[in-house]
VEXTORMAR-605325 format. One record per residue (C-alpha): x, y, z; residue in three letters. Coordinates in steps of 0.1 Angstrom, whole numbers, m for minus. Layout:
% VEXTORMAR-605325
@u=X v=Y w=Z tiro=ALA $
...
//
This chain:
% VEXTORMAR-605325
@u=63 v=222 w=403 tiro=MET $
@u=67 v=190 w=424 tiro=ALA $
@u=71 v=158 w=404 tiro=GLY $
@u=78 v=176 w=371 tiro=ARG $
@u=107 v=162 w=350 tiro=LYS $
@u=136 v=186 w=350 tiro=GLN $
@u=150 v=175 w=316 tiro=PHE $
@u=139 v=174 w=280 tiro=ASP $
@u=124 v=140 w=274 tiro=VAL $
@u=125 v=144 w=236 tiro=ASP $
@u=162 v=153 w=237 tiro=GLU $
@u=170 v=123 w=260 tiro=ALA $
@u=152 v=100 w=235 tiro=LEU $
@u=172 v=115 w=206 tiro=GLU $
@u=205 v=109 w=224 tiro=ARG $
@u=195 v=74 w=234 tiro=SER $
@u=186 v=66 w=198 tiro=MET $
@u=220 v=77 w=187 tiro=ARG $
@u=237 v=55 w=212 tiro=VAL $
@u=218 v=24 w=200 tiro=PHE $
@u=225 v=35 w=164 tiro=TRP $
@u=262 v=38 w=170 tiro=GLU $
@u=268 v=9 w=194 tiro=ARG $
@u=240 v=m16 w=186 tiro=GLY $
@u=215 v=m30 w=212 tiro=TYR $
@u=239 v=m56 w=226 tiro=ALA $
@u=267 v=m31 w=233 tiro=ASP $
@u=245 v=m4 w=247 tiro=THR $
@u=245 v=m4 w=285 tiro=SER $
@u=225 v=17 w=309 tiro=LEU $
@u=257 v=34 w=319 tiro=ASP $
@u=263 v=45 w=283 tiro=LEU $
@u=227 v=57 w=280 tiro=LEU $
@u=231 v=75 w=312 tiro=GLY $
@u=263 v=92 w=301 tiro=SER $
@u=246 v=103 w=268 tiro=ALA $
@u=215 v=116 w=283 tiro=THR $
@u=228 v=129 w=316 tiro=GLY $
@u=202 v=108 w=334 tiro=LEU $
@u=206 v=83 w=362 tiro=GLY $
@u=192 v=48 w=360 tiro=ARG $
@u=162 v=58 w=381 tiro=GLY $
@u=153 v=86 w=357 tiro=SER $
@u=158 v=64 w=327 tiro=LEU $
@u=136 v=36 w=341 tiro=TYR $
@u=110 v=61 w=354 tiro=GLY $
@u=107 v=79 w=321 tiro=THR $
@u=112 v=52 w=295 tiro=PHE $
@u=108 v=19 w=313 tiro=GLY $
@u=132 v=m10 w=306 tiro=SER $
@u=161 v=m10 w=282 tiro=LYS $
@u=139 v=m29 w=257 tiro=ASP $
@u=111 v=m4 w=260 tiro=THR $
@u=135 v=25 w=254 tiro=LEU $
@u=150 v=7 w=225 tiro=PHE $
@u=116 v=3 w=209 tiro=ARG $
@u=109 v=39 w=214 tiro=LYS $
@u=142 v=47 w=196 tiro=CYS $
@u=133 v=24 w=168 tiro=LEU $
@u=99 v=42 w=164 tiro=ASP $
@u=117 v=76 w=164 tiro=ARG $
@u=141 v=65 w=138 tiro=TYR $
@u=114 v=49 w=117 tiro=GLY $
@u=92 v=81 w=119 tiro=ALA $
@u=121 v=104 w=111 tiro=THR $
@u=134 v=86 w=80 tiro=TYR $
@u=100 v=72 w=70 tiro=GLY $
@u=88 v=107 w=66 tiro=GLU $
@u=119 v=116 w=44 tiro=ARG $
@u=113 v=85 w=23 tiro=TYR $
@u=77 v=93 w=18 tiro=GLU $
@u=85 v=129 w=7 tiro=ARG $
@u=111 v=116 w=m17 tiro=ALA $
@u=89 v=90 w=m33 tiro=LEU $
@u=60 v=116 w=m36 tiro=ALA $
@u=82 v=140 w=m55 tiro=THR $
@u=78 v=120 w=m87 tiro=HIS $
@u=43 v=106 w=m88 tiro=PRO $
@u=38 v=83 w=m117 tiro=GLY $
@u=75 v=80 w=m124 tiro=ASP $
@u=88 v=49 w=m105 tiro=PRO $
@u=123 v=52 w=m117 tiro=VAL $
@u=128 v=88 w=m106 tiro=ARG $
@u=109 v=81 w=m74 tiro=ALA $
@u=134 v=53 w=m66 tiro=MET $
@u=163 v=75 w=m73 tiro=ARG $
@u=150 v=100 w=m48 tiro=ALA $
@u=144 v=71 w=m23 tiro=PHE $
@u=180 v=60 w=m25 tiro=PHE $
@u=192 v=96 w=m23 tiro=ASP $
@u=177 v=98 w=12 tiro=VAL $
@u=198 v=68 w=23 tiro=THR $
@u=230 v=81 w=5 tiro=LEU $
@u=225 v=115 w=21 tiro=GLU $
@u=221 v=100 w=55 tiro=ARG $
@u=252 v=79 w=51 tiro=ILE $
@u=272 v=110 w=40 tiro=ALA $
@u=259 v=130 w=69 tiro=ASP $
@u=288 v=132 w=94 tiro=ALA $
@u=264 v=146 w=121 tiro=SER $
@u=247 v=112 w=126 tiro=VAL $
@u=261 v=77 w=132 tiro=PRO $
@u=271 v=55 w=103 tiro=ASP $
@u=249 v=27 w=89 tiro=SER $
@u=212 v=23 w=97 tiro=CYS $
@u=196 v=16 w=130 tiro=LEU $
@u=171 v=m9 w=114 tiro=LEU $
@u=198 v=m28 w=95 tiro=ALA $
@u=221 v=m30 w=125 tiro=GLN $
@u=193 v=m41 w=148 tiro=SER $
@u=181 v=m67 w=123 tiro=ALA $
@u=216 v=m81 w=122 tiro=ALA $
@u=215 v=m84 w=160 tiro=GLN $
@u=180 v=m100 w=162 tiro=SER $
@u=193 v=m129 w=183 tiro=ALA $
@u=200 v=m104 w=212 tiro=THR $
@u=165 v=m88 w=210 tiro=LEU $
@u=132 v=m98 w=226 tiro=ASP $
@u=103 v=m109 w=205 tiro=ALA $
@u=85 v=m76 w=207 tiro=GLU $
@u=116 v=m57 w=195 tiro=SER $
@u=121 v=m82 w=166 tiro=GLN $
@u=85 v=m77 w=156 tiro=GLY $
@u=89 v=m39 w=157 tiro=ARG $
@u=119 v=m41 w=133 tiro=ILE $
@u=99 v=m64 w=109 tiro=ARG $
@u=70 v=m39 w=110 tiro=ALA $
@u=92 v=m9 w=102 tiro=LEU $
@u=109 v=m28 w=73 tiro=LEU $
@u=74 v=m38 w=62 tiro=GLY $
@u=63 v=m2 w=62 tiro=ALA $
@u=93 v=7 w=40 tiro=GLN $
@u=84 v=m21 w=16 tiro=ARG $
@u=48 v=m8 w=13 tiro=GLU $
@u=60 v=27 w=6 tiro=ARG $
@u=82 v=14 w=m22 tiro=VAL $
@u=55 v=m9 w=m36 tiro=ARG $
@u=31 v=20 w=m38 tiro=ALA $
@u=57 v=41 w=m57 tiro=ALA $
@u=63 v=12 w=m81 tiro=LEU $
@u=26 v=6 w=m87 tiro=ALA $
@u=24 v=28 w=m118 tiro=PRO $
@u=48 v=5 w=m137 tiro=LEU $
@u=28 v=m8 w=m166 tiro=PRO $
@u=21 v=m45 w=m166 tiro=GLY $
@u=37 v=m51 w=m132 tiro=VAL $
@u=15 v=m62 w=m103 tiro=GLY $
@u=8 v=m89 w=m78 tiro=GLY $
@u=37 v=m111 w=m68 tiro=ALA $
@u=61 v=m94 w=m92 tiro=GLU $
@u=54 v=m60 w=m76 tiro=LEU $
@u=59 v=m75 w=m42 tiro=ASP $
@u=92 v=m91 w=m52 tiro=ASP $
@u=105 v=m59 w=m68 tiro=LEU $
@u=96 v=m39 w=m37 tiro=ALA $
@u=114 v=m64 w=m15 tiro=LEU $
@u=144 v=m64 w=m37 tiro=TYR $
@u=147 v=m26 w=m36 tiro=LEU $
@u=143 v=m25 w=2 tiro=VAL $
@u=170 v=m52 w=4 tiro=GLY $
@u=193 v=m31 w=m17 tiro=VAL $
@u=185 v=0 w=5 tiro=ASN $
@u=194 v=m19 w=37 tiro=GLN $
@u=226 v=m32 w=21 tiro=SER $
@u=238 v=3 w=15 tiro=LEU $
@u=240 v=9 w=52 tiro=ALA $
@u=259 v=m24 w=58 tiro=VAL $
@u=283 v=m17 w=29 tiro=LEU $
@u=290 v=19 w=42 tiro=SER $
@u=299 v=5 w=76 tiro=ARG $
@u=324 v=m18 w=59 tiro=ALA $
@u=341 v=11 w=43 tiro=GLY $
@u=326 v=10 w=8 tiro=THR $
@u=332 v=44 w=m9 tiro=SER $
@u=303 v=68 w=m16 tiro=PRO $
@u=309 v=64 w=m54 tiro=ALA $
@u=305 v=26 w=m51 tiro=GLU $
@u=274 v=30 w=m30 tiro=LEU $
@u=259 v=53 w=m56 tiro=SER $
@u=267 v=27 w=m82 tiro=ALA $
@u=248 v=1 w=m63 tiro=VAL $
@u=218 v=24 w=m60 tiro=ALA $
@u=220 v=33 w=m97 tiro=ARG $
@u=220 v=m3 w=m108 tiro=ILE $
@u=190 v=m10 w=m86 tiro=ALA $
@u=171 v=19 w=m103 tiro=CYS $
@u=183 v=5 w=m136 tiro=GLY $
@u=164 v=m27 w=m128 tiro=THR $
@u=132 v=m7 w=m125 tiro=VAL $
@u=140 v=12 w=m157 tiro=ALA $
@u=147 v=m20 w=m176 tiro=THR $
@u=114 v=m36 w=m165 tiro=ARG $
@u=95 v=m5 w=m176 tiro=ALA $
@u=114 v=m3 w=m209 tiro=ALA $
@u=107 v=m40 w=m216 tiro=ALA $
@u=70 v=m34 w=m212 tiro=VAL $
@u=70 v=m4 w=m234 tiro=ARG $
@u=89 v=m23 w=m261 tiro=ALA $
@u=67 v=m53 w=m262 tiro=THR $
@u=34 v=m37 w=m253 tiro=GLY $
@u=27 v=m65 w=m228 tiro=SER $
@u=38 v=m75 w=m193 tiro=PRO $
//
């Protein structure tokens, strides 16, 4: 049929996401994107718009893919924040160990390159990290005696640790050391829960 695209748009988006993930926004050129997708500049622009627009679509794809995995992990242990957080970190550690995907984290890498991004892309990264924080906060909500600002701070801390795992992995930190970081973070949650149980008050 005339005018119909002769390529798989979803596959092209997946391949583009992996280029941004591996190279970072600043070092990803249209030539690299074209080589990865098999598309010329005209097809890239016609299908996805500008490089910035394509980048945001890739961020959304990444956020949806791993956001769903985080949500499933956190939902596995309702009412048990410590086990829920262990499952949460397991998603990240499994991704890091997966040789079929690029190292690190597209969100962490992109946040580190914020100065090279336009305002809309910066906002998209903040929104995706904010969504992750809200997921974690909801999983922590059953902690007795913890709420309000403390719950916000604890969720932010755990998201920060999660993002740091990606940065550390790219720097060559071993899987055992990454697991130790995650274990200590979960220990923080367990310690807070134990303190409340011991004293009977927040």
